[in-house]
NUSEGU-884022 format. One record per residue (C-alpha): residue number from 1; x, y, z. Coordinates in steps of 0.1 Angstrom, whole numbers. Example, Ala and Ser with C-alpha at 12.3 -4.5 7.8 and 13.67 -1.06 7.14 Angstrom:
GUPA  num     xx     yy     zz
GUPA    1    123    -45     78
GUPA    2    137    -11     71
This chain:
GUPA  num     xx     yy     zz
GUPA    1      0     -1      2
GUPA    2     12     39     -6
GUPA    3     24     55     24
GUPA    4     -3     72     45
GUPA    5     -9    103     31
GUPA    6      4    135     45
GUPA    7    -17    170     37
GUPA    8      3    191      6
GUPA    9     -7    232      1
GUPA   10      3    252    -25
GUPA   11     34    272    -13
GUPA   12     63    296    -28
GUPA   13    101    274    -30
GUPA   14    128    280     -2
GUPA   15    162    282    -17
GUPA   16    182    278     13
GUPA   17    196    247      6
GUPA   18    216    267    -19
GUPA   19    222    298     -2
GUPA   20    207    307     33
GUPA   21    200    341     17
GUPA   22    205    366    -10
GUPA   23    225    386     11
GUPA   24    244    366     41
GUPA   25    277    356     43
GUPA   26    278    325     26
GUPA   27    277    340    -11
GUPA   28    303    363     -3
GUPA   29    325    331      8
GUPA   30    315    316    -24
GUPA   31    328    344    -48
GUPA   32    361    341    -27
GUPA   33    363    304    -26
GUPA   34    360    305    -60
GUPA   35    384    327    -67
GUPA   36    407    309    -48
GUPA   37    399    273    -65
GUPA   38    402    287    -94
GUPA   39    437    302    -89
GUPA   40    450    268    -73
GUPA   41    436    249   -108
GUPA   42    457    275   -129
GUPA   43    489    259   -113
GUPA   44    485    229   -132
GUPA   45    487    242   -170
GUPA   46    525    237   -171
GUPA   47    519    200   -163
GUPA   48    499    193   -191
GUPA   49    514    172   -219
GUPA   50    508    141   -242
GUPA   51    525    119   -209
GUPA   52    504    129   -179
GUPA   53    502    103   -158
GUPA   54    465     91   -149
GUPA   55    467    101   -112
GUPA   56    477    139   -122
GUPA   57    448    139   -148
GUPA   58    423    129   -124
GUPA   59    433    151    -97
GUPA   60    427    180   -120
GUPA   61    395    168   -131
GUPA   62    389    165    -92
GUPA   63    394    201    -90
GUPA   64    374    212   -118
GUPA   65    345    192   -108
GUPA   66    347    210    -77
GUPA   67    347    247    -92
GUPA   68    319    234   -112
GUPA   69    296    223    -83
GUPA   70    301    251    -64
GUPA   71    300    275    -95
GUPA   72    265    262   -105
GUPA   73    253    263    -69
GUPA   74    259    301    -70
GUPA   75    244    308   -108
GUPA   76    212    285    -96
GUPA   77    205    311    -66
GUPA   78    196    341    -87
GUPA   79    183    323   -115
GUPA   80    158    305    -94
GUPA   81    154    333    -74
GUPA   82    147    357   -103
GUPA   83    120    328   -117
GUPA   84     96    334    -86
GUPA   85     93    369    -92
GUPA   86    110    382   -126
GUPA   87    103    418   -117
GUPA   88    129    412    -84
GUPA   89    154    438    -92
GUPA   90    179    425    -66
GUPA   91    179    390    -81
GUPA   92    189    404   -111
GUPA   93    213    425   -103
GUPA   94    231    392    -83
GUPA   95    224    373   -117
GUPA   96    241    397   -139
GUPA   97    270    398   -111
GUPA   98    271    362   -113
GUPA   99    272    358   -146
GUPA  100    300    390   -151
GUPA  101    321    367   -127
GUPA  102    315    332   -139
GUPA  103    325    340   -173
GUPA  104    357    355   -160
GUPA  105    361    321   -141
GUPA  106    355    302   -171
GUPA  107    381    316   -191
GUPA  108    410    313   -169
GUPA  109    399    279   -167
GUPA  110    393    275   -207
GUPA  111    431    261   -212
GUPA  112    422    229   -197
GUPA  113    389    221   -221
GUPA  114    417    233   -249
GUPA  115    444    212   -244
GUPA  116    421    182   -243
GUPA  117    402    186   -275
GUPA  118    439    190   -288
GUPA  119    453    160   -272
GUPA  120    463    134   -297
GUPA  121    441    101   -301
GUPA  122    467     79   -286
GUPA  123    474     98   -253
GUPA  124    436    108   -251
GUPA  125    422     76   -256
GUPA  126    445     63   -225
GUPA  127    436     85   -201
GUPA  128    397     82   -211
GUPA  129    403     42   -203
GUPA  130    409     54   -168
GUPA  131    382     84   -161
GUPA  132    355     59   -150
GUPA  133    325     78   -147
GUPA  134    340    108   -166
GUPA  135    343     92   -192
GUPA  136    318    101   -219
GUPA  137    319    133   -204
GUPA  138    355    138   -222
GUPA  139    351    121   -249
GUPA  140    315    148   -260
GUPA  141    343    173   -252
GUPA  142    364    161   -281
GUPA  143    336    158   -307
GUPA  144    334    203   -307
GUPA  145    370    199   -316
GUPA  146    364    211   -356
GUPA  147    344    239   -344
GUPA  148    367    248   -316
GUPA  149    384    287   -319
GUPA  150    419    301   -303
GUPA  151    420    306   -268
GUPA  152    416    347   -275
GUPA  153    386    341   -293
GUPA  154    368    319   -270
GUPA  155    377    340   -240
GUPA  156    361    371   -262
GUPA  157    330    350   -266
GUPA  158    328    339   -231
GUPA  159    327    378   -222
GUPA  160    303    393   -253
GUPA  161    274    370   -241
GUPA  162    273    385   -206
GUPA  163    267    419   -221
GUPA  164    251    405   -258
GUPA  165    229    374   -259
GUPA  166    227    366   -225
GUPA  167    214    402   -217
GUPA  168    187    402   -247
GUPA  169    173    369   -233
GUPA  170    171    386   -198
GUPA  171    156    415   -215
GUPA  172    128    394   -230
GUPA  173    116    376   -201
GUPA  174    119    407   -179
GUPA  175     96    420   -204
GUPA  176     70    394   -211
GUPA  177     68    383   -174
GUPA  178     55    414   -164
GUPA  179     28    413   -189
GUPA  180     -8    417   -173
GUPA  181    -35    403   -194
GUPA  182    -73    419   -190
GUPA  183   -104    397   -197
GUPA  184   -141    403   -187
GUPA  185   -157    377   -166
GUPA  186   -192    378   -152
GUPA  187   -189    420   -160
GUPA  188   -161    424   -141
GUPA  189   -125    430   -155
GUPA  190    -97    407   -140
GUPA  191    -59    415   -144
GUPA  192    -44    380   -148
GUPA  193     -8    365   -158
GUPA  194     -1    344   -190
GUPA  195     -9    309   -170
GUPA  196    -41    325   -158
GUPA  197    -51    335   -186
GUPA  198    -42    305   -211
GUPA  199    -66    280   -186
GUPA  200    -93    296   -203
GUPA  201    -82    284   -239
GUPA  202    -96    246   -223
GUPA  203   -125    260   -216
GUPA  204   -162    249   -227
GUPA  205   -172    287   -238
GUPA  206   -161    292   -273
GUPA  207   -162    331   -267
GUPA  208   -143    328   -239
GUPA  209   -116    309   -255
GUPA  210   -115    332   -284
GUPA  211   -113    363   -262
GUPA  212    -86    347   -240
GUPA  213    -64    341   -276
GUPA  214    -71    373   -287
GUPA  215    -59    391   -253
GUPA  216    -25    368   -255
GUPA  217    -17    383   -290
GUPA  218    -31    418   -283
GUPA  219     -8    420   -257
GUPA  220     22    402   -273
GUPA  221     13    424   -308
GUPA  222     18    454   -289
GUPA  223     55    448   -281
GUPA  224     58    427   -314
GUPA  225     81    449   -335
GUPA  226    102    453   -301
GUPA  227    105    414   -296
GUPA  228    108    403   -328
GUPA  229    141    424   -333
GUPA  230    155    411   -299
GUPA  231    151    376   -316
GUPA  232    166    390   -352
GUPA  233    197    398   -328
GUPA  234    202    367   -309
GUPA  235    196    346   -343
GUPA  236    226    369   -362
GUPA  237    245    365   -330
GUPA  238    239    326   -333
GUPA  239    247    323   -368
GUPA  240    278    347   -363
GUPA  241    295    322   -341
GUPA  242    277    291   -347
GUPA  243    277    286   -386
GUPA  244    307    319   -394
GUPA  245    331    313   -369
GUPA  246    326    279   -350
GUPA  247    321    263   -384
GUPA  248    290    245   -382
GUPA  249    270    230   -414
GUPA  250    239    248   -400
GUPA  251    226    268   -373
GUPA  252    205    239   -361
GUPA  253    240    216   -362
GUPA  254    254    235   -333
GUPA  255    223    220   -313
GUPA  256    226    187   -327
GUPA  257    259    184   -316
GUPA  258    258    195   -281
GUPA  259    232    168   -279
GUPA  260    251    145   -295
GUPA  261    224    138   -318
GUPA  262    235    130   -358
GUPA  263    218    156   -381
GUPA  264    200    127   -402
GUPA  265    183    121   -371
GUPA  266    168    150   -363
GUPA  267    160    161   -400
GUPA  268    144    127   -407
GUPA  269    122    137   -372
GUPA  270    111    167   -386
GUPA  271    107    156   -423
GUPA  272     84    123   -406
GUPA  273     63    148   -386
GUPA  274     59    171   -415
GUPA  275     45    144   -432
GUPA  276     21    131   -403
GUPA  277      0    164   -399
GUPA  278    -30    148   -416
GUPA  279    -30    122   -382
GUPA  280    -39    157   -361
GUPA  281    -59    173   -390
GUPA  282    -80    141   -386
GUPA  283    -83    146   -353
GUPA  284    -93    184   -351
GUPA  285   -117    171   -381
GUPA  286   -131    151   -354
GUPA  287   -135    173   -329
GUPA  288   -152    200   -348
GUPA  289   -178    173   -361
GUPA  290   -186    172   -320
GUPA  291   -186    206   -309
GUPA  292   -214    207   -336
GUPA  293   -191    230   -360
GUPA  294   -184    228   -395
GUPA  295   -145    234   -386
GUPA  296   -127    243   -355
GUPA  297   -108    276   -355
GUPA  298    -76    283   -337
GUPA  299    -90    290   -306
GUPA  300   -107    257   -305
GUPA  301    -74    231   -307
GUPA  302    -77    226   -269
GUPA  303   -114    229   -266
GUPA  304   -130    202   -242
GUPA  305   -157    180   -263
GUPA  306   -175    172   -231
GUPA  307   -186    199   -207
GUPA  308   -162    188   -177
GUPA  309   -158    214   -149
GUPA  310   -140    187   -126
GUPA  311   -108    204   -109
GUPA  312    -84    190    -92
GUPA  313    -75    202    -57
GUPA  314    -38    206    -52
GUPA  315    -35    181    -21
GUPA  316    -54    154    -41
GUPA  317    -34    154    -72
GUPA  318     -3    154    -55
GUPA  319     -9    124    -37
GUPA  320    -27    112    -70
GUPA  321      7    117    -88
GUPA  322     28    102    -62
GUPA  323      6     72    -58
GUPA  324      8     66    -97
GUPA  325     46     66    -92
GUPA  326     42     44    -64
GUPA  327     20     22    -81
GUPA  328     51     18   -112
GUPA  329     78     19    -87
GUPA  330     79     25    -49
GUPA  331    113     44    -57
GUPA  332     99     65    -79
GUPA  333     75     80    -51
GUPA  334    100     82    -22
GUPA  335    119    103    -49
GUPA  336     91    127    -57
GUPA  337     85    130    -23
GUPA  338    117    146    -15
GUPA  339    108    177    -35
GUPA  340     79    181    -11
GUPA  341     93    175     19
GUPA  342    125    199     14
GUPA  343    101    226     -2
GUPA  344    116    224    -31
GUPA  345     84    230    -52
GUPA  346     70    266    -62
GUPA  347     33    257    -73
GUPA  348     12    293    -68
GUPA  349      2    314    -94
GUPA  350     16    347    -87
GUPA  351     19    380   -105
GUPA  352     55    386   -124
GUPA  353     64    347   -109
GUPA  354     76    330   -143
GUPA  355     52    313   -165
GUPA  356     51    278   -176
GUPA  357     64    250   -156
GUPA  358    102    238   -150
GUPA  359    126    216   -129
GUPA  360    162    232   -118
GUPA  361    194    203   -105
GUPA  362    223    225    -99
GUPA  363    240    194    -86
GUPA  364    238    154    -82
GUPA  365    239    160    -42
GUPA  366    207    185    -40
GUPA  367    173    174    -45
GUPA  368    160    191    -75
GUPA  369    139    224    -77
GUPA  370    104    224    -93
GUPA  371     87    254   -104
GUPA  372     45    248   -119
GUPA  373     19    271   -118
GUPA  374    -11    253   -101
GUPA  375    -47    259   -111
GUPA  376    -67    228   -103
GUPA  377    -72    216   -143
GUPA  378    -67    185   -152
GUPA  379    -36    196   -177
GUPA  380    -19    210   -144
GUPA  381    -23    177   -126
GUPA  382     -2    160   -155
GUPA  383     23    193   -153
GUPA  384     32    181   -120
GUPA  385     35    149   -130
GUPA  386     59    155   -160
GUPA  387     83    183   -137
GUPA  388     84    156   -112
GUPA  389     96    131   -134
GUPA  390    120    152   -147
GUPA  391    133    155   -112
GUPA  392    130    118   -102
GUPA  393    153    114   -136
GUPA  394    179    135   -119
GUPA  395    182    119    -86
GUPA  396    186     83   -101
GUPA  397    213     96   -117
GUPA  398    226    114    -91
GUPA  399    255     86    -85
GUPA  400    268     99   -116
GUPA  401    294    134   -112
GUPA  402    283    163   -124
GUPA  403    295    165   -156
GUPA  404    275    131   -165
GUPA  405    247    133   -144
GUPA  406    219    150   -168
GUPA  407    211    133   -198
GUPA  408    213    155   -233
GUPA  409    181    174   -239
GUPA  410    161    149   -262
GUPA  411    167    122   -233
GUPA  412    161    141   -209
GUPA  413    124    143   -215
GUPA  414    124    103   -213
GUPA  415    111    107   -176
GUPA  416     89    135   -175
GUPA  417     68    124   -205
GUPA  418     64     86   -194
GUPA  419     53    100   -157
GUPA  420     30    122   -175
GUPA  421     16     95   -194
GUPA  422     13     68   -168
GUPA  423     -5     92   -148
GUPA  424    -31     98   -175
GUPA  425    -32     60   -178
GUPA  426    -42     62   -139
GUPA  427    -68     91   -141
GUPA  428    -87     74   -168
GUPA  429    -88     38   -152
GUPA  430   -101     52   -117
GUPA  431   -130     80   -134
GUPA  432   -166     59   -135
GUPA  433   -179     89   -156
GUPA  434   -174     80   -194
GUPA  435   -179    120   -204
GUPA  436   -152    127   -184
GUPA  437   -129     95   -196
GUPA  438   -138    101   -230
GUPA  439   -127    145   -226
GUPA  440    -94    127   -205
GUPA  441    -90    105   -240
GUPA  442    -89    138   -259
GUPA  443    -70    158   -236
GUPA  444    -42    131   -240
GUPA  445    -42    135   -283
GUPA  446    -48    174   -270
GUPA  447    -14    171   -252
GUPA  448      5    151   -279
GUPA  449     -2    174   -305
GUPA  450     12    201   -282
GUPA  451     40    182   -272
GUPA  452     52    165   -304
GUPA  453     32    181   -338
GUPA  454     30    216   -322
GUPA  455     68    217   -313
GUPA  456     80    200   -344
GUPA  457     70    225   -363
GUPA  458     85    252   -339
GUPA  459    119    239   -350
GUPA  460    105    238   -391
GUPA  461     97    277   -382
GUPA  462    131    282   -363
GUPA  463    151    268   -394
GUPA  464    132    290   -419
GUPA  465    139    317   -396
GUPA  466    173    319   -392
GUPA  467    177    316   -429
GUPA  468    155    343   -433
GUPA  469    171    367   -408
GUPA  470    206    358   -427
GUPA  471    186    374   -456
GUPA  472    177    406   -440
GUPA  473    141    395   -430
GUPA  474    118    419   -415
GUPA  475    102    413   -385
GUPA  476     70    412   -405
GUPA  477     85    390   -428
GUPA  478     94    368   -401
GUPA  479     53    368   -389
GUPA  480     40    361   -420
GUPA  481     60    334   -425
GUPA  482     51    318   -395
GUPA  483     15    322   -407
GUPA  484     23    303   -436
GUPA  485     37    273   -414
GUPA  486      3    273   -391
GUPA  487    -19    271   -426
GUPA  488      8    239   -435
GUPA  489      3    225   -403
GUPA  490    -32    228   -400
GUPA  491    -43    222   -436
GUPA  492    -82    232   -443
GUPA  493    -90    214   -409
GUPA  494    -85    246   -391
GUPA  495    -93    286   -394
GUPA  496    -65    305   -384
GUPA  497    -67    343   -372
GUPA  498    -44    368   -385
GUPA  499    -34    377   -347
GUPA  500    -17    346   -345
GUPA  501     12    357   -368
GUPA  502     27    368   -336
GUPA  503     27    337   -320
GUPA  504     62    329   -327
GUPA  505     72    359   -301
GUPA  506     54    343   -273
GUPA  507     75    314   -276
GUPA  508    105    319   -244
GUPA  509    126    284   -261
GUPA  510    136    301   -292
GUPA  511    147    331   -280
GUPA  512    167    315   -247
GUPA  513    178    281   -263
GUPA  514    172    279   -300
GUPA  515    164    249   -316
GUPA  516    159    231   -277
GUPA  517    118    226   -288
GUPA  518    123    195   -310
GUPA  519    133    176   -279
GUPA  520     98    177   -269
GUPA  521     90    159   -297
GUPA  522    117    132   -298
GUPA  523    111    124   -259
GUPA  524     77    124   -267
GUPA  525     79    102   -297
GUPA  526    107     81   -276
GUPA  527     85     76   -247
GUPA  528     55     65   -272
GUPA  529     80     34   -280
GUPA  530     90     31   -246
GUPA  531     53     26   -230
GUPA  532     43      5   -260
GUPA  533     73    -19   -243
GUPA  534     60    -15   -209
GUPA  535     24    -28   -219
GUPA  536     41    -60   -245
GUPA  537     65    -67   -213
GUPA  538     49    -56   -181
GUPA  539     72    -61   -149
GUPA  540    104    -72   -168
GUPA  541    105    -38   -186
GUPA  542    111    -18   -155
GUPA  543    143    -31   -152
GUPA  544    154    -18   -185
GUPA  545    137     11   -179
GUPA  546    153     25   -149
GUPA  547    186     15   -162
GUPA  548    180     37   -191
GUPA  549    170     67   -166
GUPA  550    199     57   -143
GUPA  551    226     62   -172
GUPA  552    221    102   -170
GUPA  553    243    119   -195
GUPA  554    271     90   -188
GUPA  555    266     73   -221
GUPA  556    262     89   -255
GUPA  557    222     90   -264
GUPA  558    227     67   -297
GUPA  559    244     39   -279
GUPA  560    218     41   -245
GUPA  561    184     42   -274
GUPA  562    202      9   -289
GUPA  563    205     -7   -256
GUPA  564    169      0   -258
GUPA  565    162    -15   -292
GUPA  566    158     17   -308
GUPA  567    172     32   -338
GUPA  568    160     67   -341
GUPA  569    180     74   -380
GUPA  570    149     51   -392
GUPA  571    121     67   -403
GUPA  572     97     39   -392
GUPA  573    108     46   -354
GUPA  574     93     82   -355
GUPA  575     62     65   -376
GUPA  576     57     45   -349
GUPA  577     52     69   -325
GUPA  578     23     90   -349
GUPA  579      7     51   -355
GUPA  580     -1     56   -317
GUPA  581    -15     83   -318
GUPA  582    -34     74   -353
GUPA  583    -48     45   -326
GUPA  584    -63     68   -305
GUPA  585    -79     85   -332
GUPA  586    -95     55   -343
GUPA  587   -106     46   -309
GUPA  588   -124     78   -304
GUPA  589   -135     82   -339
GUPA  590   -150     48   -325
GUPA  591   -165     56   -291
GUPA  592   -186     91   -310
GUPA  593   -195     71   -340
GUPA  594   -232     82   -342
GUPA  595   -229    117   -323
């Protein structure tokens, strides 16, 4: 049986496990200690040579690891502090100070990375053979050798990013997270955060759905030219560094190598996603029929087909998620519970708080921090499971060092998405109301659309936008291109209002981390494959799955996938995920026949 439940309440997280306070002596001590640690590390520079002993090599790595652990901890504190209140000027100031400080330290440490990349293969293989858990990290660094610049050039890039791309990204987040959205409810004008506003797009009232989207893009469109200019500069900066200086084949190739995923794998994923747009178009036509309309509007994509107002109190949601973890593996529930017990969860909805959700893992010896904006919807329960899944993934891999704990982005979505799917299955199995069960099934495909197809088309837009900016495209031309991609994605199944041309400036990932978004599509389709294995194999699957998660980032992702019996180079692998979705659409069509 599940352990006796304890009450859970929504709260702001505590960052005390990072540092007791922003103004305390511990932060100043971290600055002092890091400066001394880096000065000590610099003393090894004259020793670096092809005949460096294994002992001296490992001593150097352990010193670098200690520096990285403290620097990462220091960096996460203002970042998480800023996330809980993006209007907090003290957090912004501390974040800027730490970015400057760590960039300068990184430049002083750069010599080791450059030496390691430039080391001939024979001594490098000798040193890697005795490096234990650090092996893949060392191997991955050497993959970047063809794209590495001289030490002075690398130092310039580190410094200019502080007042360049990093500053622009922070500016974008500061501008957009201060937005207040106004909507009239019951004759009264309400002021809402973005997350609160977006809860209405899944409501039954079609007028309310439309007004929510219209208000969202009214606000973003007002700053659209400014946000678009920020994006153009970030894209130019990315191309200047990654293509012009580092000689990557294309802008997305830099992200692919960072993920250690071959270009052709990502190209195949996006091609298959593009070809399967009709699967979701068929779903949208089914939804239109059940809603009694000839064609969905873009406002209606997430509309419920059943007018279900069911909500989940936070305490119930938390226990449901933890129990679904427990039913799969008690260890999962135990690990997720630590996030609650250590007050590392921020679940409140507040003005100024960063929208969306994320999980942050500063180091292997700290329980991750999770941010969600919980409002009681079924989707909020699924989001809670998703982010706690990330935390479980991190904790299962906590026996690795800080360099090899975290999986690459595409594999980093594995535990989170798997947790979400198992939760939805749990909700479906327990729900006795057929209308709500049907609603949950519709939501499952809604979420598959949002996580797979929508994200894939974001990446398709990014690829086009990066090329257009290189050709001096205007913000309006980028908006027109985005609208054209929406028309391709939805075909004639959905009517798209003109204001959706500004959707692209409301997507933080394409500003913050270019080409991040395909990781969601990759992860979801991978999980559909893994979940099919689980359904077929039952208990025997769990050991292999736990091994996959526990590997973290200690092995090359293509090797991890091969050991799971997956070849992502094959279009058939990706098509298998879309076939699962098509099967769910078939199931819904059968359930609703005659309606």
